[in-house]
LUMBA-537825 format. One record per residue: residue in three letters; y negated, z, x negated of N, C-alpha, C in turn. Coordinates in steps of 0.02 Angstrom, whole numbers, plus 32768, in hexadecimal, padded with zeros to 4 digits. Atoms other than C-alpha are relative to their C-alpha. Last residue first. Example, Ala and Ser with C-alpha at 12.3 -4.5 7.8 and 13.67 -1.06 7.14 Angstrom:
REM LUMBA-537825
SER803B7FFD802A803581657D547FC980258027ALA803B80007FD380E181867D997FC480007FD3
//
This chain:
REM LUMBA-537825
ASN7FF580257FAC48BDCAA632B87FB88018801EASN800180457FFD4895CAC131EA80087FD3804FALA804C801980194851CB7531F680187FBA8001LYS801E7FF37FC94914CBA0325D7F9D7FDB7FF6GLU7FDE80277FD5497BCB4E31D57FCC8009803DALA8006804680264919CBAB314D80047FC58038GLU804F7FEF7FF94925CC5231AE7FE17FBE7FE9GLU801C80097FA949E4CC2931D57FB87FF77FF1GLU800180587FE549EACBF231117FFA80038040ASP8038803D802E499FCC8E30D3800F7FD18021GLU80327FFC7FD44A0FCD0131547FC47FD07FD6LYS8000801B7FC54AAACCAA31027FCB800A8021LYS8016804F7FFA4A69CCCE3053800E7FEB8044LYS80598013801B4A42CD88306B800B7FAB8007ARG802B80007FB94AF3CD9930C67FB87FEE7FF3TYR7FFA80447FCD4B45CD4230307FD5801A8040LYS8031804180214ADECDAF2FB180127FC88039ALA805480097FEF4B10CE4A301C7FDB7FD57FDFASN8010800F7FB84BCECE1F30137FB68003800FALA7FF380457FE84BD9CE0B2F637FEE7FF58045SER802E802680194B86CEB22F4180027FB78014ASP804A7FEE7FD54BF6CF062FB27FCD7FD57FE9LEU7FEC80087FB14C96CEB52F687FC18004802CMET7FFD804C7FFC4C62CED72EAC7FFB7FDF8048THR802A800C80134C46CF822EE37FF37FC97FFCARG80317FF07FB64CE9CF982F437FBB7FE87FE7ILE7FFB80297FCE4D3DCF522EA97FDB7FFB803DGLU8027803780254CE5CFC92E2680197FCB803ALYS80587FE27FF14D11D05F2EA07FEB7FB87FE0TYR801480047FBE4DCED0222E9F7FB58006801AMET7FF480497FEB4DD8D0132DEC7FE37FF9803CLEU8030802380234D93D0C92DCA80147FA8800BGLN803680017FD64E11D10C2E497FC67FD77FE6ASN800980307FBF4E94D0B42DF47FCD8012802FTHR800E803A80194E65D0FB2D4B7FF07FC78046THR7FCF801A80174E58D1B22D967FF87FB17FF4LYS7FDF7FDB80344DD2D2202DAB80377FCC7FE7PRO7FB5800F80104D56D1CD2E1E8021802D7FBCGLU7FF6804980244CBED22F2E2F80467FEC7FF9ASN7FB58009800F4C9FD2AE2EBC80167FBC7FDFLYS7FEC805B7FFC4BFFD2DC2EAE804480027FF6THR8010802080364BF0D3AC2EC280047FB2800ETYR7FCF80377FFC4BE5D41F2F5B7FE57FC17FB1TYR7FBC7FFB7FED4BC1D4D02F6380147FC07FFFVAL7FE9803D7FE14B0AD4BE2F1B8050800D7FFBLYS7FC68027802F4AD8D5742EF080107FCE8023ASN8007804C7FFF4A2CD59F2F3B802F7FE17FD5ASP7FF8800D80484A42D65E2F1880057FB67FF3PRO80327FD3802C4A0CD6932FC480077FED7FBCASN7FEB8011803F4A6CD60F30297FCA802A7FC7MET7FC0801D7FFC4A68D63030E180267FF57FC0TYR7FD47FCF7FD649E0D69C30DD803C7FE77FF9ASN7FFA7FCA80284984D62F3061802780338017ARG7FCE80148048499BD59830C1802180447FD2ILE7FC2800A7FD74955D5F4316380357FEC7FC7VAL7FEE7FB77FF848B4D62E30F8804D7FFF8025LYS7FFF7FE2803948A2D58230C2801D803C8005LEU7FCD801A801748AAD5383174802180217FABPRO7FB87FE57FE04843D5B731B7803C7FDB7FE6ASP7FCA803B7FEC47B3D57B313D803C80238021TYR8001801B7FB84724D5FE3149802D7FC58011GLU803580257FE4470DD5FF308B80047FF38050PHE80038054800A47A2D62A30537FE17FE3802CGLU7FE48010803A4778D6E7302B80187FBC7FFAGLU80397FFC80364711D6F530C380237FE97FB7LEU801780397FF147AED6BF313A7FBA7FEE7FC6LYS7FC880408017481ED73130DA7FCD7FC28008GLN7FFC7FF18057479ED7C630F580177FB87FEALEU8058802480074781D77831B97FFC80187FB6ALA800A804C7FE7484AD77E31D17FAF7FEE7FE6THR7FE1802F804B4869D829316A7FE87FB48012GLU801C7FFE804547EBD87931E280107FE27FCCLYS804D801E7FFE4823D82A32837FDF800D7FBDASN802A7FE47FCB48E6D84E32647FAF7FEF7FF3TYR80307FE180114958D7D732057FD880278032ASN7FF07FAF7FF549FAD7A9323A7FCF802F7FECTHR7FE87FDB804049CFD6F032298007803C802CGLN7FD48013802949BAD65632A78022802C7FC7ARG7FBF80267FE0496CD699334080327FF47FCALEU7FE37FD57FD748EFD71532D680487FE18025VAL7FD67FE5803A48CAD68B3263802080278015ILE7FD980308012487ED62832FB8032801B7FCBASP7FC880277FD84835D6B6333B80347FD77FEBVAL7FD07FC0800647D9D6DF32A8802D80048028LEU7FD48014802B4795D62B32A6803380417FFBGLU7FCC80347FE84755D638336080387FFC7FC0THR7FD77FEF7FD24701D6D7332D80377FE08012ILE7FD87FD7802C46B2D681329D803080258032SER7FD3801E8030466ED6033314802B80357FCDASP7FC680187FEB4635D678338380387FDF7FE6LYS7FC67FD67FFF45DAD6CB330A803F7FF48032ASN7FD07FEB80384589D63B32C7802E80288010ASP801E7FD48036453FD604336A802880047FCEMET7FD17FCC80104583D57C33F27FEE801F7FC1
//
């Protein structure tokens, strides 16, 4: 496949996912270094605004339960690792 066919395929991808015409799609592909994903992302969110925020615990109760979950998760991971190590040592001894 030569370069012209690949550019045509990229333009077709952008055309299917946006309301751009061929000229606009080609212009946007050139602007975004022939990356159709960047062109489509720009079409969907031209200002690159982040519409989500990290949901941090706000109340004391939420903070307490977060700490409890973190502690239990780490304890569970340590226990699972210890059991796996014991099983491997047992298999090695047999």
